[in-house]
C-alpha positions in Angstrom: 80.1 78.5 29.1 78.9 75.0 29.8 81.6 74.4 32.4 80.8 77.7 34.1 77.1 76.9 34.2 77.8 73.5 35.8 80.1 75.1 38.4 77.5 77.8 39.3 74.8 75.1 39.6 77.1 73.0 41.8 78.2 75.7 44.1 75.1 78.0 44.2 72.3 75.8 42.9 70.2 75.8 46.1 70.3 79.6 46.4 69.7 80.7 42.8 66.2 80.9 41.2 65.0 77.9 39.3 64.9 78.9 35.7 61.7 78.2 33.8 63.3 77.5 30.5 65.5 74.5 29.8 68.3 76.6 28.2 68.6 80.0 29.9 69.9 82.9 27.8 73.7 83.4 27.7 73.4 86.9 29.0 71.4 85.6 32.0 74.1 83.1 32.8 76.8 85.9 32.4 74.8 88.1 34.8 74.5 85.4 37.3 78.2 84.4 37.2 79.3 88.0 37.5 77.0 88.5 40.5 78.4 85.4 42.2 82.0 86.6 41.6 81.1 90.0 43.1 79.4 88.3 46.0 82.5 86.2 46.8 84.8 89.3 46.6 82.4 91.3 48.8 82.2 88.6 51.5 86.0 88.1 51.4 86.5 91.9 51.8 83.9 92.0 54.6 85.6 89.2 56.6 89.0 90.9 56.1 87.6 94.2 57.3 86.1 92.5 60.4 89.4 90.8 61.1 91.3 94.2 60.9 88.7 96.2 62.7 90.4 96.2 66.2 93.5 97.6 64.6 91.9 101.0 64.0 88.6 101.0 65.9 88.0 102.2 69.4 86.2 100.3 72.2 82.8 101.7 71.4 82.9 100.6 67.7 84.0 97.1 68.8 81.2 97.0 71.3 78.7 97.9 68.6 80.2 95.3 66.3 79.8 92.6 68.9 76.1 93.6 69.3 75.7 93.4 65.5 77.2 90.0 65.4 75.0 88.9 68.3 71.9 90.1 66.6 72.9 88.6 63.3 73.2 85.1 64.9 69.9 85.7 66.7 68.1 86.8 63.6 69.6 84.0 61.4 68.2 81.4 63.7 64.9 83.1 63.7 64.9 83.3 59.9 65.3 79.5 59.7 61.8 79.4 61.2 60.2 82.3 59.3 62.0 82.4 55.9 62.7 78.7 55.4 60.0 76.9 57.5 57.2 79.4 57.3 56.6 79.7 61.1 56.5 83.1 62.8 57.7 82.9 66.4 57.3 85.7 68.9 59.1 83.8 71.7 62.7 83.7 70.6 63.7 86.2 73.3 62.8 83.5 75.8 65.5 81.1 74.5 67.9 84.1 74.2 67.3 84.7 77.9 67.7 81.0 78.8 71.1 81.0 77.1 72.1 84.3 78.7 71.1 83.2 82.3 72.7 79.7 81.9 75.9 81.2 80.7 75.9 83.8 83.5 75.3 81.2 86.2 78.2 79.0 84.9 80.5 82.0 84.6 79.7 83.0 88.2 80.4 79.5 89.5 83.2 78.4 87.1 85.2 81.2 85.4 85.4 79.4 82.0 84.2 81.3 78.9 84.0 78.2 76.7 82.0 76.3 79.4 79.7 79.3 79.8 78.9 79.5 76.1 78.4 75.8 75.8 76.0 75.8 78.8 74.0 78.6 77.3 73.6 76.9 74.0 72.7 73.5 75.5 70.2 75.0 78.0 68.5 77.0 75.2 68.4 73.9 72.9 66.8 71.8 75.6 64.2 74.5 76.3 63.5 74.9 72.6 63.1 71.1 72.2 60.6 70.8 75.0 58.5 73.8 74.2 58.8 73.2 70.4 57.3 69.8 70.9 54.2 71.6 72.1 54.3 74.5 69.6 54.8 72.6 66.3 51.5 70.8 66.8 49.9 74.1 65.6 50.6 76.5 62.7 49.9 80.1 61.7 48.5 82.4 64.4 48.1 79.5 66.9 51.8 78.7 66.6 52.7 82.4 67.0 50.5 82.8 70.1 51.9 79.7 71.7 55.5 80.9 71.3 54.5 84.3 72.6 52.9 82.7 75.7 55.9 80.4 76.4 58.2 83.4 75.9 56.3 85.4 78.4 56.3 82.5 80.8 60.1 82.5 80.7 60.0 86.2 81.2 57.9 85.7 84.4 60.3 83.1 85.7 63.2 85.5 85.2 61.3 88.0 87.3 60.0 85.7 90.0 62.6 83.0 90.5 64.9 85.3 92.5 67.1 82.5 93.9 68.2 81.5 90.4 67.8 84.7 88.3 68.2 87.4 90.9 64.7 88.7 90.2 64.4 92.3 89.0 68.0 92.9 90.1 69.3 90.3 87.7 72.7 88.7 87.9 75.6 91.2 88.3 79.4 91.0 88.5 79.6 88.4 85.7 83.3 88.0 84.8 84.6 87.9 81.3 86.5 84.8 81.9 89.5 83.6 79.8 89.0 81.4 76.8 91.0 78.3 77.7 91.4 74.6 77.2 93.2 73.3 80.3 96.7 72.1 79.6 96.6 73.4 76.0 96.2 77.2 75.8 94.7 80.2 77.6 93.7 83.5 76.1 92.6 86.4 78.3 89.4 88.1 77.3 89.9 91.2 79.5 90.5 93.4 76.5 87.5 94.3 74.3 89.4 93.4 71.2 90.1 89.9 72.4 86.5 89.2 73.2 85.5 90.7 69.8 87.7 88.2 68.0 86.2 85.3 70.1 82.6 86.4 69.2 83.6 87.0 65.6 85.1 83.5 65.1 82.3 81.7 66.8 79.7 83.7 64.9 81.4 83.0 61.5 81.5 79.3 62.3 77.8 79.4 63.3 76.8 81.3 60.2 78.7 78.9 57.9 77.0 75.9 59.6 73.6 77.4 59.2 74.4 78.2 55.5 75.2 74.5 55.0 72.0 73.5 56.7 69.7 75.7 54.6 71.4 74.5 51.4 71.3 70.9 52.3 68.5 68.4 51.6 67.1 69.2 55.0 66.9 72.9 54.1 65.2 72.1 50.8 62.6 70.0 52.8 62.0 73.0 55.0 61.3 75.1 52.0 59.0 72.5 50.7 57.1 72.5 54.0 56.9 76.3 53.8 55.5 76.3 50.2 53.2 73.3 50.4 53.1 71.2 53.5 50.4 68.9 52.1 52.6 67.9 49.1 55.5 67.2 51.5 53.3 65.1 53.7 52.1 63.1 50.8 55.7 62.2 50.1 55.8 60.5 53.4 57.8 63.1 55.3 57.0 63.9 58.9 56.1 67.6 59.0 56.1 67.9 62.7 59.5 66.3 63.0 61.1 68.7 60.6 59.4 71.7 62.2 60.6 70.6 65.6 64.2 70.2 64.4 64.0 73.7 62.8 62.5 75.1 66.0 65.3 73.5 68.1 68.0 74.8 65.8 66.5 78.3 66.0 66.5 78.0 69.8 70.2 76.9 69.8 71.1 80.0 67.8 69.1 82.2 70.1 70.9 80.6 73.0 74.3 81.1 71.4 73.5 84.8 70.9 72.3 85.1 74.5 75.4 83.4 75.9 77.6 86.1 74.3 75.8 88.8 76.3 76.8 88.2 80.0 80.6 88.4 79.4 80.1 91.6 77.3 77.7 93.5 79.7 78.8 91.8 83.0 75.1 91.6 83.9 71.9 89.9 82.9 68.4 91.3 83.6 64.8 90.0 82.9 63.9 92.5 80.1 66.0 90.5 77.6 63.2 87.8 77.8 60.4 90.2 77.1 58.3 89.8 73.9 59.6 93.3 72.7 63.0 91.8 72.5 61.6 89.0 70.3 60.5 91.8 67.9 64.2 92.6 67.0 64.9 89.5 64.9 61.5 89.9 63.3 62.3 93.5 62.4 65.9 93.0 61.1 64.8 90.0 59.1 62.0 92.0 57.4 64.4 94.8 56.8 67.2 92.7 55.2 65.0 90.1 53.5 63.1 87.0 54.6 63.9 84.7 51.6 67.7 85.5 51.5 70.3 84.0 53.8 72.2 87.3 54.1 69.1 89.3 54.8 69.2 89.1 58.6 72.9 90.0 58.7 72.3 93.1 56.5 69.2 94.0 58.6 71.2 93.8 61.8 73.8 96.1 60.5 71.2 98.6 59.3 69.3 98.3 62.6 72.3 99.4 64.7 73.6 102.0 62.3 70.2 103.7 62.0 69.7 103.5 65.8 73.2 104.8 66.6 72.7 107.8 64.3 69.3 108.8 65.6 70.1 108.6 69.3 72.7 111.3 68.8 70.1 113.9 67.8 67.0 113.2 69.8 65.7 111.6 73.0 62.6 110.5 71.1 64.7 108.1 69.0 62.1 105.3 69.1 59.5 107.3 67.2 62.0 108.3 64.4 63.6 104.9 64.4 60.3 103.1 64.0 59.2 105.5 61.2 62.4 105.0 59.2 62.3 101.3 59.5 58.7 101.1 58.4 59.5 103.4 55.5 62.4 101.1 54.4 60.3 98.0 54.7 57.6 99.6 52.5 60.1 100.9 49.9 62.2 97.8 49.7 59.7 95.1 49.1 61.2 91.7 50.0 64.0 93.4 51.9 67.1 95.4 51.1 69.1 92.3 49.8 66.3 91.3 47.4 66.0 94.9 46.1 69.7 95.1 45.4 70.0 91.7 43.7 66.8 92.0 41.6 66.7 95.7 40.9 70.0 97.5 41.4 72.5 94.9 40.1 70.7 94.0 36.8 70.3 97.8 36.2 74.1 98.4 36.7 75.0 95.5 34.4 72.6 96.8 31.8 74.1 100.2 31.9 77.6 98.7 31.7 76.5 96.7 28.7 75.2 99.8 26.9 78.5 101.6 27.4 80.5 98.7 26.0 
């Protein structure tokens, strides 16, 4: 059992609770190890399912899956701010729009998918770095209001700067260019399945990179700032610097999500920069779980599944959708992932133990 404990602590130490006692009960370790095994099997099965999805799914299901991946990346970046740094931003849609417009402009000028995605990420990162330098000087409601103001400023630019953004007409006729590295390979993205695989691979890489970030010493420092910034400051750590880095990374992920949109929809319009779009990552993060890494991903899946079911039955889907989401947030305190890991899984293991 000692070797298994050490292995669990080495692999999952940053994401498991800190036990209060020096020698946790054996049944506690057994429960934890079983849960980690189940988690590995679940994620492996999920990735296999996603890889095989184009083999049996139609275009609409692939289209929905791309939107779920897009929102997952968007919400994961936002949760780095909210769940790990303790900062609530209402302006992430602005960086999403910067990434989308930058990607669209490049794709219209140079039909290169890789170049378009890179341009969207870099543009959003630069915007996040500049605006973040001004925002992280404040905290709590002042930080939130500043991000909201800057987000709406980007929204206004998208409406008024017609020469660049196309104004209220947006940018149309954006090609879904091929994914190529000149002289090495070229993969056509004309089929929805091909673009789905491209978004899936890039999203999985981005998710893994963020997972490593939040479970690194940098991520632990962010959690310390979230829990007690005064203690972290007394340790000689620059609070503003870490918040600015966190804000910039969140902007990069918003830009990555935004840069996926133009090749999918072949158009970009100003409403993607509106503050109501910033509410989506907030909503899915609360739904899935703030203090869990997988929370935003689960929340994004639930968001689109619930929405897709409701719109089939009524044109007033927003009322029903909002009511259901509020009900789920109230019932599953801490999010769906927290509810399953802390309530459902221990209950199942207890029942299994009683049977044996």
